[in-house]
C-alpha positions, 0 to 999 in steps of 0.5 A: 499499500502506498501512502501519499503526502505532499512532502516526506521528511526523513529525520525527526530531530530538531531540524526535521521536526521544525520543517514539518511544523512549518509546512503543516501549519500551511496545510501541506500533508507531511510524513515525518520519519524518526528512528527513535523518540528521545526519552521523556523529560524529567526536571529532576534529572541532570542536564544532558551533555548535548546542548545547543546555543540557540540564537534569537533568530532560531528562538523566533522560529520556535516561537512561530512554530508554537514550540518555544513554550514547550521548551520554557516549561521544561528547561532553558538557560538564557545568558546575558554575556559572553567572554572570549580570550586567548590562552597564549596572550592577553587579548580578550573580547566581552559582549553583553546584551545590554550593549544592543538593548536585548534581554539576553544573547541567546539560550543554552538548551538541551537538544532533547528538550528542543526535540521533545517540544517540537514533537509535541507540536507535530502530534498536535497537527493532523496534517503531520503523520509521524512514523516512529520508530521507522527506518529508511530502506529505499528511495525511488525517484521518477519524473512524478514523485519520490517513493520512500520505502520503510524497512517494514515494507510501507511506501510513502510517496510525495513530490518531494523527499527531504533528508534531515537525517544527520551527518550520515544521511541515508537519504543523501546516500540513496539519492546519490549525492556526494559529500566532502568530509574534512576531519579536524582530527579533534574530538569534543569532550562534553559534560556538566560541571559545578564550579566554585564561583557563579557563572554570572549568566555568561558564556565563557570561551578560552582558546587553547592551542589545541582547540577552544574550551567553552563553559556554557551557563545552565539554569541551575548554576552549573555549566555545560562544557565543550572541550575541543581538542586533539584526538589523542588528548581527548582519549587521555581526558576521557580515561581520567578519573573524576578528580583528575579530570576536574583538576585538568579541566580547571587548569585548562580553564585558568580557574576562571570560575574557581575550583571545579567541584563536581562533574557528571558523565562525559562524552566525546564526539569526533569533529568533522566538517562536511559539505554535500556536493549539492543540496538538491536533486530533482524531488530531493532536498537536504537540510541541516547536518545532512547538507553540512556540518561545521566546527562547534567553536561558535555554536552555530551548527543547529542554528544554520540547520534551522535557517535551512528549514525555514528557508526551504519552507519559504520556498515551498510555500511560495511555489505558487502551485508548482510542483514542489519537487521541481528542480527549478523550485528547489534551486531557489533554496540551494542558492539562498543557503549553500553560500551562507553555509559555506561562508560560515564553515570557512570562517570557523575553520579560519578562526580555528587555524588562527587561534591554533597558530603558535607563531609569535607574530600571529599570536600578537595579531590575534590578541591585538585584534581581540582588544581592538574589536572590544574597544570599537563599539559599533563594530562589536555591536554589529558582530553581536547582532549578526551572530544573534540573527538580528541582522542579515538576510533571514527567512520569514520565520526568523525575522523580527 
Protein backbone atom coordinates (compact mmCIF):
# COMPACT_ATOMS: atom_id res chain seq x y z
CA UNK A 1 0.00 0.00 0.00
CA UNK A 2 1.28 3.45 -0.92
CA UNK A 3 0.50 6.41 1.35
CA UNK A 4 0.64 9.78 -0.36
CA UNK A 5 1.78 13.12 1.06
CA UNK A 6 2.94 16.53 -0.14
CA UNK A 7 6.37 16.16 1.50
CA UNK A 8 8.18 13.25 3.17
CA UNK A 9 10.83 14.29 5.71
CA UNK A 10 13.39 11.70 6.79
CA UNK A 11 14.65 12.62 10.26
CA UNK A 12 12.53 13.95 13.11
CA UNK A 13 15.28 15.68 15.05
CA UNK A 14 15.44 19.41 15.69
CA UNK A 15 15.69 20.49 12.04
CA UNK A 16 13.37 17.91 10.50
CA UNK A 17 10.61 18.46 13.08
CA UNK A 18 10.84 22.24 12.66
CA UNK A 19 10.47 21.90 8.89
CA UNK A 20 7.48 19.57 9.32
CA UNK A 21 5.74 22.09 11.57
CA UNK A 22 6.43 25.00 9.21
CA UNK A 23 4.92 23.13 6.26
CA UNK A 24 1.98 21.56 8.09
CA UNK A 25 0.90 24.88 9.58
CA UNK A 26 0.34 25.93 5.95
CA UNK A 27 -1.81 22.80 5.43
CA UNK A 28 0.69 20.71 3.48
CA UNK A 29 0.39 16.98 4.25
CA UNK A 30 3.69 15.87 5.75
CA UNK A 31 5.12 12.46 6.61
CA UNK A 32 7.85 12.65 9.27
CA UNK A 33 10.14 9.66 9.84
CA UNK A 34 12.16 9.29 13.04
CA UNK A 35 14.22 6.31 14.17
CA UNK A 36 13.53 6.66 17.90
CA UNK A 37 11.85 9.09 20.24
CA UNK A 38 14.02 10.87 22.81
CA UNK A 39 13.51 9.85 26.45
CA UNK A 40 10.80 11.71 28.34
CA UNK A 41 11.95 14.83 30.17
CA UNK A 42 12.23 14.85 33.96
CA UNK A 43 13.30 18.10 35.65
CA UNK A 44 14.89 16.07 38.46
CA UNK A 45 17.34 14.52 36.00
CA UNK A 46 20.72 16.17 35.38
CA UNK A 47 21.24 18.17 32.22
CA UNK A 48 22.08 16.22 29.08
CA UNK A 49 25.63 16.51 27.81
CA UNK A 50 24.41 17.51 24.33
CA UNK A 51 23.23 21.13 24.32
CA UNK A 52 22.83 23.87 21.71
CA UNK A 53 23.34 27.64 21.90
CA UNK A 54 20.10 28.95 20.38
CA UNK A 55 20.24 32.37 18.72
CA UNK A 56 17.46 34.96 18.65
CA UNK A 57 16.71 34.05 15.03
CA UNK A 58 16.22 30.40 15.98
CA UNK A 59 14.14 31.43 19.01
CA UNK A 60 11.80 33.32 16.67
CA UNK A 61 11.42 30.20 14.54
CA UNK A 62 10.48 28.17 17.61
CA UNK A 63 8.06 30.86 18.81
CA UNK A 64 6.26 30.99 15.47
CA UNK A 65 6.04 27.20 15.38
CA UNK A 66 4.47 27.30 18.87
CA UNK A 67 7.31 25.20 20.30
CA UNK A 68 9.11 27.78 22.44
CA UNK A 69 6.59 27.46 25.26
CA UNK A 70 7.27 23.72 25.47
CA UNK A 71 10.99 24.40 25.85
CA UNK A 72 10.46 27.04 28.52
CA UNK A 73 8.21 24.79 30.58
CA UNK A 74 10.90 22.12 30.51
CA UNK A 75 14.28 23.81 30.89
CA UNK A 76 16.14 26.63 29.12
CA UNK A 77 19.12 28.71 30.21
CA UNK A 78 19.35 32.32 28.96
CA UNK A 79 22.73 34.03 29.05
CA UNK A 80 23.37 37.76 29.10
CA UNK A 81 27.10 37.96 28.38
CA UNK A 82 29.97 36.26 26.58
CA UNK A 83 33.70 36.47 27.22
CA UNK A 84 36.32 35.09 24.84
CA UNK A 85 40.06 35.15 25.47
CA UNK A 86 43.30 33.69 24.16
CA UNK A 87 45.33 31.34 26.37
CA UNK A 88 48.50 32.41 24.55
CA UNK A 89 48.18 36.14 25.27
CA UNK A 90 46.21 38.88 26.93
CA UNK A 91 43.62 39.53 24.22
CA UNK A 92 40.00 39.40 25.35
CA UNK A 93 36.63 40.42 23.99
CA UNK A 94 33.45 40.77 26.04
CA UNK A 95 29.88 41.02 24.79
CA UNK A 96 26.83 41.97 26.84
CA UNK A 97 23.16 42.01 25.86
CA UNK A 98 22.76 45.52 27.29
CA UNK A 99 25.07 46.84 24.57
CA UNK A 100 22.37 46.19 21.96
CA UNK A 101 19.30 46.63 24.16
CA UNK A 102 18.42 42.93 24.29
CA UNK A 103 17.41 40.92 27.39
CA UNK A 104 19.90 38.17 26.56
CA UNK A 105 22.34 36.97 23.90
CA UNK A 106 20.66 33.60 23.47
CA UNK A 107 19.77 30.40 25.31
CA UNK A 108 21.56 27.18 26.13
CA UNK A 109 19.05 24.35 25.64
CA UNK A 110 19.44 20.59 25.77
CA UNK A 111 18.97 19.00 22.35
CA UNK A 112 16.45 16.56 23.80
CA UNK A 113 14.33 19.41 25.20
CA UNK A 114 14.23 21.09 21.78
CA UNK A 115 13.24 17.88 20.01
CA UNK A 116 10.57 16.98 22.58
CA UNK A 117 8.94 20.41 22.34
CA UNK A 118 8.87 20.22 18.55
CA UNK A 119 7.43 16.70 18.61
CA UNK A 120 4.67 17.97 20.92
CA UNK A 121 3.69 20.30 18.10
CA UNK A 122 4.00 17.54 15.51
CA UNK A 123 1.45 15.46 17.40
CA UNK A 124 -0.97 18.39 17.66
CA UNK A 125 -1.19 18.93 13.90
CA UNK A 126 -3.35 16.45 11.96
CA UNK A 127 -1.54 17.39 8.74
CA UNK A 128 1.58 15.56 9.99
CA UNK A 129 1.79 11.78 10.14
CA UNK A 130 4.64 10.69 12.42
CA UNK A 131 6.29 7.36 11.65
CA UNK A 132 8.30 6.40 14.73
CA UNK A 133 10.17 4.16 15.04
CA UNK A 134 10.86 4.01 11.33
CA UNK A 135 13.94 3.23 9.26
CA UNK A 136 14.56 4.20 5.65
CA UNK A 137 15.15 1.18 3.39
CA UNK A 138 15.00 2.62 -0.10
CA UNK A 139 14.32 5.60 -2.34
CA UNK A 140 12.91 5.61 -5.87
CA UNK A 141 12.59 8.83 -7.85
CA UNK A 142 10.91 9.40 -11.20
CA UNK A 143 9.52 12.41 -13.03
CA UNK A 144 6.31 12.34 -10.96
CA UNK A 145 7.25 11.53 -7.38
CA UNK A 146 9.74 10.31 -4.82
CA UNK A 147 8.88 7.01 -3.15
CA UNK A 148 10.37 6.33 0.25
CA UNK A 149 10.40 2.68 1.31
CA UNK A 150 10.48 1.82 5.01
CA UNK A 151 12.11 -1.27 6.46
CA UNK A 152 8.68 -2.72 7.31
CA UNK A 153 7.62 -2.61 3.65
CA UNK A 154 5.45 0.49 3.72
CA UNK A 155 5.88 3.00 0.88
CA UNK A 156 5.41 6.75 1.24
CA UNK A 157 5.03 8.84 -1.92
CA UNK A 158 5.34 12.61 -2.34
CA UNK A 159 6.52 15.16 -4.90
CA UNK A 160 9.46 15.86 -2.55
CA UNK A 161 11.58 13.89 -0.09
CA UNK A 162 13.74 15.87 2.36
CA UNK A 163 16.81 14.48 4.11
CA UNK A 164 17.06 15.81 7.67
CA UNK A 165 18.68 12.63 8.95
CA UNK A 166 22.03 13.93 10.11
CA UNK A 167 25.66 13.89 9.05
CA UNK A 168 25.49 10.24 7.96
CA UNK A 169 22.30 10.81 5.99
CA UNK A 170 20.88 7.63 4.48
CA UNK A 171 18.60 9.62 2.20
CA UNK A 172 21.58 11.58 0.87
CA UNK A 173 23.34 8.30 0.14
CA UNK A 174 20.32 6.77 -1.61
CA UNK A 175 19.90 9.94 -3.68
CA UNK A 176 23.47 9.57 -4.92
CA UNK A 177 24.61 12.93 -3.56
CA UNK A 178 28.33 13.02 -2.80
CA UNK A 179 29.66 14.68 0.35
CA UNK A 180 33.07 16.19 1.03
CA UNK A 181 34.22 15.38 4.57
CA UNK A 182 37.15 17.06 6.27
CA UNK A 183 38.31 15.65 9.61
CA UNK A 184 39.53 18.25 12.09
CA UNK A 185 41.45 15.49 13.91
CA UNK A 186 39.74 16.63 17.08
CA UNK A 187 37.09 15.42 19.47
CA UNK A 188 34.67 17.44 21.56
CA UNK A 189 34.64 16.30 25.18
CA UNK A 190 31.37 17.30 26.85
CA UNK A 191 29.90 17.08 30.33
CA UNK A 192 28.14 19.12 33.01
CA UNK A 193 30.21 20.63 35.82
CA UNK A 194 29.67 22.60 39.01
CA UNK A 195 32.09 25.42 39.78
CA UNK A 196 33.18 27.21 42.92
CA UNK A 197 32.25 30.64 41.55
CA UNK A 198 28.95 31.58 39.85
CA UNK A 199 28.90 31.63 36.06
CA UNK A 200 27.19 35.07 36.03
CA UNK A 201 24.90 34.02 33.16
CA UNK A 202 27.97 34.30 30.93
CA UNK A 203 29.17 32.02 28.14
CA UNK A 204 32.93 31.66 28.57
CA UNK A 205 35.36 30.49 25.88
CA UNK A 206 39.13 30.14 26.17
CA UNK A 207 41.12 29.46 23.02
CA UNK A 208 43.82 26.90 23.79
CA UNK A 209 46.51 25.88 21.27
CA UNK A 210 44.77 22.52 20.68
CA UNK A 211 41.26 23.98 20.43
CA UNK A 212 38.64 26.05 22.27
CA UNK A 213 37.21 25.26 25.70
CA UNK A 214 33.72 26.60 26.36
CA UNK A 215 31.79 26.85 29.64
CA UNK A 216 28.11 27.40 28.85
CA UNK A 217 25.86 28.59 31.71
CA UNK A 218 22.92 26.46 32.82
CA UNK A 219 19.84 27.52 34.73
CA UNK A 220 20.73 25.57 37.89
CA UNK A 221 24.11 27.30 38.27
CA UNK A 222 26.13 24.57 36.61
CA UNK A 223 27.93 24.78 33.26
CA UNK A 224 27.90 22.58 30.20
CA UNK A 225 31.44 22.28 28.88
CA UNK A 226 32.56 21.66 25.31
CA UNK A 227 36.31 21.01 25.12
CA UNK A 228 37.54 20.68 21.53
CA UNK A 229 40.99 19.13 21.51
CA UNK A 230 43.24 16.69 19.65
CA UNK A 231 42.12 13.10 19.34
CA UNK A 232 44.91 11.65 21.50
CA UNK A 233 44.41 14.31 24.17
CA UNK A 234 40.67 13.68 24.19
CA UNK A 235 41.30 9.98 24.82
CA UNK A 236 43.57 10.89 27.73
CA UNK A 237 40.90 13.19 29.18
CA UNK A 238 38.22 10.53 28.87
CA UNK A 239 40.44 7.99 30.67
CA UNK A 240 40.94 10.19 33.76
CA UNK A 241 39.03 9.56 36.95
CA UNK A 242 36.64 12.31 38.06
CA UNK A 243 39.04 14.02 40.46
CA UNK A 244 41.89 14.13 37.96
CA UNK A 245 39.55 15.30 35.21
CA UNK A 246 38.29 18.19 37.32
CA UNK A 247 41.84 19.27 38.11
CA UNK A 248 42.95 19.14 34.47
CA UNK A 249 39.80 20.97 33.35
CA UNK A 250 40.27 23.71 35.94
CA UNK A 251 43.85 24.28 34.81
CA UNK A 252 42.82 24.40 31.15
CA UNK A 253 40.20 27.02 32.03
CA UNK A 254 42.72 29.03 34.10
CA UNK A 255 40.38 28.53 37.09
CA UNK A 256 38.26 31.41 35.79
CA UNK A 257 35.30 30.11 37.81
CA UNK A 258 37.39 28.80 40.69
CA UNK A 259 37.67 25.12 41.50
CA UNK A 260 35.64 22.57 39.56
CA UNK A 261 33.80 20.99 42.47
CA UNK A 262 31.73 18.37 40.65
CA UNK A 263 31.36 16.81 37.22
CA UNK A 264 28.90 14.46 35.56
CA UNK A 265 29.32 11.73 32.99
CA UNK A 266 31.48 12.59 29.99
CA UNK A 267 31.04 12.06 26.27
CA UNK A 268 33.44 12.51 23.35
CA UNK A 269 32.38 13.19 19.77
CA UNK A 270 34.59 13.35 16.64
CA UNK A 271 34.66 16.72 14.91
CA UNK A 272 34.36 16.89 11.15
CA UNK A 273 33.39 19.49 8.61
CA UNK A 274 31.28 18.39 5.67
CA UNK A 275 29.50 19.84 2.66
CA UNK A 276 27.18 17.96 0.35
CA UNK A 277 28.12 18.35 -3.31
CA UNK A 278 24.62 19.70 -3.94
CA UNK A 279 21.74 20.43 -1.60
CA UNK A 280 19.04 19.46 -4.12
CA UNK A 281 18.29 16.96 -6.81
CA UNK A 282 14.99 16.50 -8.64
CA UNK A 283 12.49 15.60 -5.87
CA UNK A 284 15.16 15.57 -3.15
CA UNK A 285 16.45 18.28 -0.80
CA UNK A 286 18.88 18.20 2.14
CA UNK A 287 18.75 20.32 5.29
CA UNK A 288 20.83 20.61 8.45
CA UNK A 289 23.65 18.17 9.10
CA UNK A 290 22.63 16.11 6.07
CA UNK A 291 23.75 19.10 3.96
CA UNK A 292 26.63 20.46 6.08
CA UNK A 293 28.46 20.23 9.39
CA UNK A 294 30.87 22.77 10.89
CA UNK A 295 33.25 23.09 13.83
CA UNK A 296 31.31 23.80 17.06
CA UNK A 297 33.55 26.66 18.27
CA UNK A 298 30.83 29.27 17.66
CA UNK A 299 27.86 27.01 18.38
CA UNK A 300 26.24 27.74 15.01
CA UNK A 301 25.55 24.21 13.73
CA UNK A 302 21.90 23.75 14.72
CA UNK A 303 21.13 27.42 14.03
CA UNK A 304 22.31 27.02 10.44
CA UNK A 305 20.14 23.93 10.12
CA UNK A 306 17.08 25.76 11.40
CA UNK A 307 17.68 28.55 8.88
CA UNK A 308 17.86 25.83 6.18
CA UNK A 309 14.48 24.51 7.30
CA UNK A 310 12.87 27.96 7.46
CA UNK A 311 14.28 28.91 4.04
CA UNK A 312 13.10 25.69 2.41
CA UNK A 313 9.66 26.27 3.93
CA UNK A 314 9.60 29.78 2.40
CA UNK A 315 10.51 28.38 -1.01
CA UNK A 316 7.96 25.55 -0.94
CA UNK A 317 5.13 27.69 0.42
CA UNK A 318 5.91 30.35 -2.16
CA UNK A 319 5.96 27.93 -5.08
CA UNK A 320 2.53 29.15 -6.18
CA UNK A 321 1.08 25.75 -7.01
CA UNK A 322 4.15 24.52 -8.89
CA UNK A 323 5.50 21.00 -8.40
CA UNK A 324 7.32 21.02 -5.03
CA UNK A 325 9.91 18.57 -6.31
CA UNK A 326 10.74 20.56 -9.45
CA UNK A 327 14.47 21.26 -9.55
CA UNK A 328 13.81 24.86 -10.59
CA UNK A 329 11.88 25.40 -7.37
CA UNK A 330 14.41 23.60 -5.16
CA UNK A 331 17.37 25.51 -6.57
CA UNK A 332 15.97 28.70 -5.05
CA UNK A 333 16.54 27.10 -1.66
CA UNK A 334 20.05 25.94 -2.58
CA UNK A 335 21.03 29.39 -3.87
CA UNK A 336 19.78 31.00 -0.66
CA UNK A 337 21.54 28.64 1.76
CA UNK A 338 24.59 26.92 0.26
CA UNK A 339 26.75 30.04 0.01
CA UNK A 340 25.82 31.17 3.52
CA UNK A 341 26.64 27.76 4.97
CA UNK A 342 30.00 27.58 3.20
CA UNK A 343 30.97 31.06 4.38
CA UNK A 344 30.21 30.09 7.99
CA UNK A 345 32.14 26.82 7.64
CA UNK A 346 35.22 28.55 6.23
CA UNK A 347 35.02 31.28 8.88
CA UNK A 348 35.01 28.70 11.68
CA UNK A 349 37.93 26.86 10.10
CA UNK A 350 39.76 30.17 9.78
CA UNK A 351 39.23 31.01 13.46
CA UNK A 352 40.41 27.55 14.43
CA UNK A 353 43.58 27.89 12.33
CA UNK A 354 44.23 31.43 13.60
CA UNK A 355 43.96 30.54 17.28
CA UNK A 356 45.88 27.30 16.85
CA UNK A 357 48.89 29.00 15.25
CA UNK A 358 51.85 29.17 17.71
CA UNK A 359 53.94 31.71 15.73
CA UNK A 360 54.57 34.84 17.87
CA UNK A 361 53.56 37.32 15.12
CA UNK A 362 50.24 35.51 14.68
CA UNK A 363 49.68 35.41 18.45
CA UNK A 364 50.31 39.17 18.63
CA UNK A 365 47.97 39.81 15.71
CA UNK A 366 45.03 37.85 17.11
CA UNK A 367 45.39 39.25 20.64
CA UNK A 368 45.62 42.77 19.30
CA UNK A 369 42.59 42.10 17.13
CA UNK A 370 40.53 40.91 20.09
CA UNK A 371 41.42 44.02 22.10
CA UNK A 372 40.74 46.39 19.20
CA UNK A 373 37.32 44.89 18.40
CA UNK A 374 36.44 45.00 22.10
CA UNK A 375 37.07 48.77 22.13
CA UNK A 376 35.23 49.66 18.89
CA UNK A 377 31.60 49.81 19.96
CA UNK A 378 29.84 49.91 16.55
CA UNK A 379 31.94 47.03 15.21
CA UNK A 380 31.35 44.92 18.29
CA UNK A 381 27.62 45.61 18.30
CA UNK A 382 27.46 44.68 14.64
CA UNK A 383 29.17 41.36 15.35
CA UNK A 384 26.75 40.61 18.18
CA UNK A 385 23.69 41.41 16.09
CA UNK A 386 24.92 39.31 13.18
CA UNK A 387 25.71 36.32 15.42
CA UNK A 388 22.29 36.54 17.09
CA UNK A 389 20.38 36.68 13.82
CA UNK A 390 19.30 40.27 14.30
CA UNK A 391 20.89 41.37 11.02
CA UNK A 392 21.36 40.01 7.51
CA UNK A 393 19.04 38.11 5.18
CA UNK A 394 16.69 35.88 7.15
CA UNK A 395 13.79 33.58 6.24
CA UNK A 396 10.33 34.81 7.19
CA UNK A 397 10.02 32.63 10.32
CA UNK A 398 13.22 34.15 11.74
CA UNK A 399 12.54 37.82 11.07
CA UNK A 400 11.58 40.36 13.72
